[in-house]
C-alpha positions, 0 to 999 in steps of 0.5 A: 307807189300804192300799186307796188305795195299792193303787189308786194303784199299779195306776193308775200301772202301767196308765198306764205300759203305755198309754204303752209301747204308744202307738207301736203304735197311732199312725196311719201317717205315710203314706196310700194310694191304690188303683188298677187298671192295665190292658193289652191287646194283639192277637196272631195265634194259633200253636197249637190244641188239638183233642180227639177223643173216640171213643164206642162202644156195643155189646151186647158189651164185647169188641166195643165195645172192639175197635171203639173201639181200631180207630178210635183206632189209625187216628187215631193213625196219621194223626197220626203221618203228619202229623208230630205229635210224640208229646209233643203227643198225650195220652189225656185219658180212657178209660172202660168203662161197663156200663149198663142200657138200657130196651127199650120194645117188650119192657118189659125192660132189656138190658145195653150197654157203652160204651167212650170214648177221648178224645185231646188233640192240640196243633197248632202250625200252622193247616194241620195243625189242619184236617188233624187234624180231617179225620183224625178224620173219616176214622178214624171218631171219633165227636166232635171239638172244637176246644178252644183257639186261642192261643199256645204256652207260650213266647209266652204267657209273654212276652205275659203278662210284657209286659202285666203290666209295661204294666198296672203302669205304667198303675196308677202313672200313674193313682196319680201323677195322683190323688196330684198332684190331692190335693196328695200324692206317691207314695212306695212300694207297699203291695201289688199283686194280679194279677187272673186273667182266663180267656178263653173258648176258641173251641169248635167241635164236630163230629158225625162220624157226619153228616160221614162220610156227606157228600162228603169236604171239607177243614175250614176253620179260621181262627185270626184275631186274638186278644186278651190282657189283664192287670189289676192292683190296686195300693195305693200309699203317698202322703205 
């Protein structure tokens, strides 16, 4: 008899807990629709990034460093003459390395020293982009790369904001159409995710050893039209 009462009491307690917890497990009173929003625009680039990397290899460390410093100094002086602001010039990397080089003739190794100086230049007009590349050639820089062609930071931010708004509107338009087709209506937003897109930069690499031997020329750099796009994924509430 005692055992029966205990069972009844326990059963009543379990029922009470289940009732109290039931609102938490009820289904939401709305459904969801997940859609993608997309926007794209074309713009004319107004900024380029050039990376000039000077690499000198010598048997003597002091000689390697001195040769590298001379070429780098000539390049920096040329940038100053072009009116490139100092805050748009920065050292990306500077390394000094000691390596063992195999000599097949004697079947021995010798020590060589490599000094590398990489300078990044941000340029805000097409004319100076060509001139910076030419300046690197004349200074004896071993390699130069046209790393990026695009917008300056302020214009890039404005373009991004504009396209995000358009992408969100595109998503809402699609959600309204789908909801109407299903006999429901969009009543809110559950979540929004901005998908990051990274455009592959236009890259051009020039070997300055071969260019220096040729007749002096002016590098032709064409910015052309560029494309920017934004993509969002939105979960809308429908009811």
